[in-house]
ZAKOLMI-443745 format. One record per atom (N, C-alpha, C): x, y, z. Coordinates in steps of 0.05 Angstrom, whole numbers, plus 5000, padded with zeros to 4 digits. Atoms other than C-alpha are relative to their C-alpha. Layout:
N
XYZ...
***
This chain:
540
501749765000500050005000501850255000498449765002502850684980499650185024500149824977504551135039499250284992500849725005500951805039502050195011498249804990505552395044498750175022500949824979505052825106500850284991499449735010504453535079498850205020500849794982504154135126499550254983500649775016500854755097499350245017500749764986499755475117499550234979500349765016497456145089501850235010498349804987502556515132502949954995497150045003510056635123501449935026498850044973511356595199502450195004497849824998517457025184499250284991500549725007516657785184502550165006497949814996522058305175499050235016500849764986521958955214500749995029499349984972522259155287499349755015500450244984522858595338497650035019502350014982516258435373499649715009500450274989514157845416498649814981501450175019509257585364501849914977498250075022514457605309502149805009498050184989519657265352498849725003501450254995514656725372499549854974500650135025512556585300502549914985497550075013519656585272501349765013498750234986522356115325498349754997501750235006516355655314500849894973499350095027518155625240502749855000497450134998525455465256499849735013500350264985523354925306498649794983501550195017518454605257501949884979498250095021523654565201502349845012497850154987529054325250499049725009501150264992524553775278499349834976500650135025522353615207498249765002501850234996516253185224498349934975501650045024513153245154501749944976498650065025514953035083500450254984499849755015513553715053498750235016501149764987511954435075499250194978501149835021507454855032499150275011500649734991507055615041498450134978501749865020501255955004500050305008499549734993503156685003498650204983501749795013499957344982501450144977498749865022505357614935502949934997497250065007512157584903502050085021498149904981515658004955500149825025500250174977513157585013501349734994498950265008515156954975503150024999497149975002522157224960501450015027498849974973523557425032500049735015500150254986521256755059501949794988498150195013525256355008502850065010497349934991531456735028500449925029499850074972530056625102500349705004499950294996528755885097502549884987497550095012534655785050502350035020498049954980538956075105499849815024500350164976536055665162499449714996500550285006534055015128500949934972499150035028538454945066499549714989500350275010537854185063497149954991502850035008530254205060499550144973500449855025530554735005501349854977498650145021535654344965498649744992501550245006531353714970497350064988502649935012525354094943497649945017502250084982521253945004498550245012501449754992519254675017499050134975501249895024514454954966498650265006501249744997512155664956498050044978502249975019505455784922498550255007501749774995500656354914497349915013502550084987494256364954497849924980502050085020490156314891500349714991499650285007493155614882498949815021501050174978489855354946497949804990502050205007483655034914501249774984498950225016487654644862501849825017498350164983492754424913498549825019501650164982487454194962498749774985501350215015484153794907501949784991498150205011490553444885502049895020498150094980494853384948498549905025501150114975493452995012501350145023498749854979494953505066499549865027500350114973496253275137498950205019501249794983494553945169500750274987499449725005494354695159500350135027499649864975497055135214500550304995499749715003496455895221501650125023498449864979501056365259498350175018501949864982494956705289497249904994502750125005488056395298498050214992502049805006484557065288500050104972499949905027486357145215498349824981501450165021484556605163499249725007500550284993483555965202497249904992502650105008475955915192499649974970500350015029476556065118501649774987498550245009481855515109498249765004501850224995476855045140497849984978502050005021471655255089501249904973498750095024476655155032500549705001499650284997478454475059497549844996502650145002471154265065499149994971501049995027469854474993501749844980498250105020476054214957501549755007498250224992479853694998498449745004501350264995477952954997500249935029499550064972480952905067499450245018500549784981478353325125502350005020497649994984485153475154499750215022500249804978486253875219500950284990499249725004486454635215500450125027499349904974489854965273501250284998498849734998492255655295500750065029499049944973495655965355499050285008500849744990493656555399502450175006498049804991497657185413498450195018501749814985494557825442497149954994502950065003487057745453498250245005501649794987484758425479499150224981500849785018483458835416497049974993502950005004476259035403499249854975500850125025476258775332500149695001499750294999477758065356497349865006502650124997470457955374499049904973500850085027469057945299501649764991498250225009475057485288499149745012500850244987472756975339497249914991502750075010465557005313500249834975499750155025468156735246500549715005499550284994470156095281497449855006502550134992462955955302498249974976501650065024459855645240499849704996500550295002457154965219502349844987497950145013463454805179502449945018497950074981467954775240499749715008500150294993469754055256501649945025498450084977472553675315503049974994497150015008479153655276501250284999498949735000479954405282500650085029499249944972483554695343501550275000498449764995486455325372502049935022497950054980493055265408500450255017499949774981492855715469502749995015497350004988499655915496500050005030500150004971497355975568497249925009502650084989491855735614498150245001501749764999489356445623499050074972500949955027489156545548497949814991502050205008485355895538497350065012502549934987480156115589498750244986501149775014479456785553498749934974501250085025478256455486497349865004502550134993472956005517497850205007501949794992469656615547499150164975500749865025469856965478497749844987502050165014465956385447497350005015502549994985460856365504498650274997501249735002459857115501498750054972501149965027458857105425497549834996502450175003453956525428497650135015502249874985449856885482499050254985500849755014449957545443498549964975501350055026447857245377498049775000501950224998443456685403500849754985499050235014447756135375500249755018499950254986447455405396502749874994497450135004453955025407499949764981500350235018451254435368500050084971500249905028449654825305502350194992497849815005455355325313502449925018497850104983461254925341502450184998497549855000467855235359502349804998497750185000474854945349500649905028499150094974477654525405502250195010497949834988482154895454502049825014497950154986488754615477502250195008497949824991494554915515502749894990497350065008501354915481501650265003498649754995506355435506501850084977497749915017511355855468502549885012497650134991518455625474502550144990497449905009525855775464501849764995497950215003532055375445502050055023498349944977535555335513503050004995497250035005542155155483501350264990498949755010542955855453500150215021499949814978542056195520502049915021497850074981548356185562499850185025500249844975547456405635502650155005497649854992552156945660501449885023498350104979557756805708499150115027500849874975555057295760502450135013497849854988559357825791499949985030499950004971561657765863500050285010500249734990559858375904498750184981501249805018557359015872497050005003502949984998550159215864498549774987501850205012544558725849498650134976501249885024542258855778497249874995502850085006534658815767499450084972500449955029533058745693497049994994502749995012526358945661500450014970499550005029526358755587497349964986502550025015520458875540499350274990500949735008516459445512499950185024500149804978517560055556497650184995502549865007510360275551498049955022502050024979505160415604497349914989502650085011499460255555500049744984500050245016501759625520501649775012498550224987506059215568499750005030500249984971506859435639500750295009499249754988507260055682502249945020497750064984514160065714500050165026500049824976512260595766499749835026500150164975510060065819502649885008497450114993516959755814501850215012498449784988520260425827499050065028501249944974515460545885500949785020499250224982517259855914502950035008497249954993524660005910500350245019499949764982523460685942499249925028500850094973519960336000502449875014497750144988526159896011502150205008498149794992530660506011499150155025501149864977526060856060500349835025499850184977526460236104502949935007497250034992534060266105501849864981498350135019536559906043502050204988497949835012543060196016499350044970500749965028541160525949502149904981497950095017547960335921500149704997499950305002546459595931498349894977501850095021541459575873500350184975500249855025541459785800497549904985502450075016535059805758500750044971499449985029535959655684497449974984502350025018530359805634501049984972499150045027531259545564497749914982502150085019526859465503499250224982501049805019522859845451498650225016501449784988520460535470499550214978500749795020516861075429501750245004498349764998521261675413498450235011501749774991515362135428499049965029501150064974513761795494501350165023498949864977514662185559500449805023499950204979514661525598502949985011497250034991522261465600500850245017499349764984522962175625498749985028501450024975517762045679501449795018498750214984521161395702502850095009497449904993527961725701499950195023500349804978525562295745499249865026500950144975522061825794502349855013497750154990528161385800502150195014498149814989532661985812499150115026501149894975528062275865500149795022500050214979527961595901502949915006497250084995535561525897500749734988499650265013535260915851501850044975498349995024540760805800498549874977501550105023537260725733501750004975498650035025540260475668497949934979502050045021536160515603501449934974499050085026537460155537497649984981502250005019532660325481500749844975499750175024531959815425502849874998497450135001538159405442500249794978499550215019541258955391499949725013500050274989541258195400502449965018497550034984548458225425499750155026500449844976546658775474498049865019502050144984540558375497501349785015498650224986544957775513501750115023498249884980549858215551498350095024501749904978544158525592499049775017501050234985541257845611502249875016497850144987547957555628501250165023498949834978549858145672497950055022502149964980543158135709500149795022500250184977541857815777497149905003502950064997534157835777498550114977501749905021529057895722497350085012502549904989522858315738498150064977502049935020516458355698497350015015502549974986510158645729497750074980502049955021505358585670497350075013502649924990498658925681498150044977501549945024495958945610498949764986501150245012491158455577501149934973498750075025495158495513502049785004498150224994500158035547498449755005501350264998498057305541501849785011498150214992504256885553502350125016497749884987510757255568502649864993497650155010516456975525502650105014497649914987521557425560500449865027499750154974520157045625501449734995498750255007522256395590502950054993497349935007528356735562501750055025498749944975530156985631500849735015499550264988529556275658502349854986497950135015533956015602502750125006497649874992539156525623500749945029499450074972538856235693499350225020500749784982535456835725497549935015502550014986530356815781498250234991501949815010524057195764498250115023502049884983519857685804497950114980502049935020513257755766497350035013502749984991506157965774498549744996501750245002501257395786497850074980501749895021497857545720500349824975500150145025495857195655501749754998498450245004500656675628502549995018497750014982506056865678499849785021500350214979503156385729500449724989499250265012504255815679503049974999497150015004511555995673501549995026498549984975513756175743498849825021500850174977513355655799500750165025499549824977512556105860501649855022498350114979518055975911502149814989498150195011521855515864501750134977498649875022523655885799499950305002500349714997521656575822497850065020502049914981516456965861497850164985502349865012509457185840498850205019501149784983506557835865497050024995502949985003499057875878499150244984501249785016494858305831497050015006502949974997487758575835499050184978501249845022483258835780497049995000502949975000476058985761498649744990501650235010470758445752498350104976501649885021466758915706501250264991498949755012468859485659498050124981502149915019462359755630500750264985499449755013465060445615502149974978498050065021471160185577498749844978501250185020466959655542498550164979501849855019462160165511501650194983498449805014467660645490502349884983497650115013473360185468499849984969500150035029470660055397500550264985499649745014471160805381502650145009497549884990477860925416502449874986497650135009484960795394500749775020499350234983487760135421501550085025498449934976492760475467498350145021501649864981487260885499498549815019501550184982482860325524501849805014498150174986488859885540501250145024499049844977491560445584498050005022502150004980484860495620499949745015500150274988484759745632502449955018497550054985492059715654500150165026499949834976491260285704498049915021501850114980485659885738501049735009498850254991490259285747502350075019498049924980494159375811501849775008498050194990500559005828500650095029499749944971501358955904502850115005497449874996507059455917501449905025498750104977508459245989501049714996499250275005508658515967502349994981497749985019513258695909502550075015497749924985517959045957501149775017499150214983518158456005501449784984498850225016519657945950502650094987497549905010524958385918502249995021498050004978528358445985501149725005499150284996528657685992502349934981498050075020532557615928502450195000497749814998536758245936501949925022498350064977539258016003501249725000499150274999540457285986501149904973498850115025545457085931499449704997500550295001544156355950497249954988502750045010536656415937499950074970500049935028537956775871501249774983498750215015542656225849498249754998501650244999538055655871497550034982502449965017531855955837500850024971499149985028535856125774500649734988499450275009538255405768497449854995502650135003531155155778498550104975501449885023528555645726501249894974498750115023533655405675499249714994500850285002531854675688497149984990502850005008524454835680499750074970500149935028525555165613500949764983499050235015529554565588497949784999501950224999524054085610497250074989502849925006517754485593499850204977500349795019519155075548502250004978498150035022524354815498498449934975501450065025522254785425499949714993500050295005524154055422497649875013502350104986518853905474497450104988502549875009513654395448499249924972500650095027514254195375498849725001501150264996512953485398497050015008502849974992506453735429498350084976501549935024504354045362499549754983500350245016505653405324498049815012501950184986501853005377497250114997502749885004496053505370498949934972500950065027495653415294499349714997500650285001496052665302497449935014502450064983490652665356497550104986502449895013485853105316499049824977500950195022485852595259498149785011501750214988482452105307497250105005502749894995476452575315498249934977501850075022470352355275498950244986501349785016467652795219498249874979501950085021462152745167500550184975499349825023465153025102497650084983502249945018458652985062498350235010501649794989455253475109501550274999498449765000460853985101500450134973499149915027462054045026498650264991501449775011456654545009499150205022500749824979456354915075501550264997498549755004458055645061500750135027499449854976461456085112498350255001501949784999456356595136501250284999498849745001461357165139501450064973498849975026464457045070497850084980502249915017460057455021499649824976500750145024456457054967499750204977500049785019458257544911497949974978501950045021453957234858497150075009502749954989447757264902499650305006500249724991449257964928500150204977499749815022451058284861499249904973500950105025447957854808498150184985501949815012442658384796501350234986498649785014448058874772500049964970499950055028448258534704497249994988502650015014442858534652498649735004501150274995441957784661502249835011498050194991445357184692499749754983500150255016447056514661497549845006502350194997441156054649500249794978499750235017440455384615499050064971501149955027436455674556501650194983498349825014441856174537501349864976498950115024444056044465502750144993497349895005451456134448501149894974498550105023456056064388502850125000497249905001463356174370500050294991499749725008465256914366502250034980498049965021469857224314502849955011497350044988475857244362500449705006499750294994474356524381500749844976499350145025474556294309502950054992497249945006481156654299501949855019498450134980483956364363500249704993500150295006481855654342501949944976498350045024485655744276502950105005497349914993491856024312500750284989499549745011490956724283499650235021500449804979489257084349500549855027499350124974491256984421498650175022501449864978486857164481501950115021498449884978489557614536499249875026500550134975490057194599501850135022498649854979491957624659501449825020498650144978496857404713497949965022501950064979492957064768497649834990502350165011488056714720501049744987499050245014492656174693499149745014501050244986490355684747497049974999503050005000483055854734499049954971500950035028482455884657501949824985498550195017484755304614499550074971500349915028485955564543499449774981500750235017485554864514497149945002502950044998478554794542498650224985501249775014476955484513499849934970500050085028478855214444497749804995502150205003474054634455497250135001502549855000468555134471499450114973500349895027469755454403499049784982500850225017469254774370497149925005502850074994462754614406498150224991501849785008460055294387500150064970500149955029460955214312497250064991502849945005453455204311498850095026501249914975448855534361499349775019500450224981448255124425499150135026500949904975444555224490502149965022498150024978448355334554499849725013500450264987445354694583501549784984498750205016447854284524503150035000497149955000454654624524501349905026498950094975455754484598500049695001500150305000453653754587502449894984497850095017458753684531502750045014497549944985464254014574500449795022499850204979462653534631501149744990499050255012464052954584503050024995497149965007470753254563501750035025498449944976472953474632498449935025501850084978469253064685501050105027499049914974473753334741499150295006500849724996470854034731497350025014502649944987465354314775498450184981501849825016459354684746501050295001499049724997462155334773502450054982497649975016468855224738499250014970500850005028465355064672498650274993501449755005460855684678502050234999497949805000467056104693501350014972498850015026470155884627498250124979501949895019463856044589499850315002500249714996463356744619502650144991497549885009470756884606500150004970500050015029469956664534498150214988501849795009463957124527501350285002498849744995467857704556502150074979497849955018473557614506499249944971501050045027469157514444500849734988499450275009471056784440497349854995502850085004463656614448498350254998501949785001457757054434497249905003502950084996450357044451498650014973501750005023445356874397497450135008502449854993439757384400497549854991
***
């Protein structure tokens, strides 16, 4: 029996150039891990344009040259999806973000693929107002038990489940008729072997590192950290015993850095700032740090990849007990979690957020999320005063990353997910003709724009251009993007069949005999294209 190839497909490049962001890093490292683990026979990327294709080819050639040389990585245009689904046996499709095209891939699969393969996607930030619409697209009759969303944290998974419940309640949808993808938790990861812990300096000040977006409206407000350190100084801690290091992206127009600098100076705290550090600078900062601090207060944060990186560098972590952080930090073992408190209801933000800029409502939400400043001060003091505790927790953090958050482990979880989803029962015949309710049916919506639509009684014959084309004296203009849709050899056959007037019903019947693999829609598309280019003409 011939073995079916395992083909992995996606509509996303996973690699994006430009400024470094958590989502980009997560997607790029996933791509590297997938190709390094190499669990499939082929990898198909359906991309939106030549530039995207060129950039990804260059990137994969650099990171996986053997796969490229073997021809096992293929780059296609998105318009090629239907034909590929009809001719290739895909093992799964996976998207770099579940809120983009995942439901539409399921619709394409249902329509064109003989096999109902798993369609999966991963979460990133979840708190943007437009994401309600994105999650609503998942709730449709074409979603199957083989479709899943990979949630990077327990908190994120609970939020996605709440999204689906909220949407069903608001639109009166039943879970039976409008199912949602399965939810599973698979964390983000790193390659621990590329993170080398620092040696640690004997004596000198304890360096507290905060690494991430330096933004009060999109990551965390650092002011509570400065207030906590000020408390310790007021209680007798020697200010020279601690250095606070802030590093990451910061807006040039932002006054946040100036505010933090002034607050630290007034409190007597030594503050070091590094805006947009290079990768080499980032490594130096982590290796020279003694404690990593992250007091996230913003719902944009879902996982916290810098926490895993800190653990890989062998650093103990002091973090807010918030979102995915509690999945990463084992309190008292790999670091310390600081209690947080926030609102149960936000009716004023809820009603205004859709008409505000993202940073405005995120700021309002973040400023209602309080990190316990006294608790933060107490836990910082524990680590500042105990080199032994810092070392013990840092070693435990490194071990936890190796066992739980390495790409070798996490990629195995993805492969196991795709294998497991194949075992879920589906009924393909009920899916084939189920349209997606959010994808506009253009023919139905705009068919009245034309004088008439195709009907079986329409009489056609070969046009003048068609006769010339058949004899090789004229050549139709076939635009780029239509070569996979229009078959010029079939067009010639239409001319042959139209030597004498013929009804559309008879013409379609004859085409079906010549090209039985074609759908009625594909045949009608050829007829209309031929009419447009004077290859066929109507008989009045």
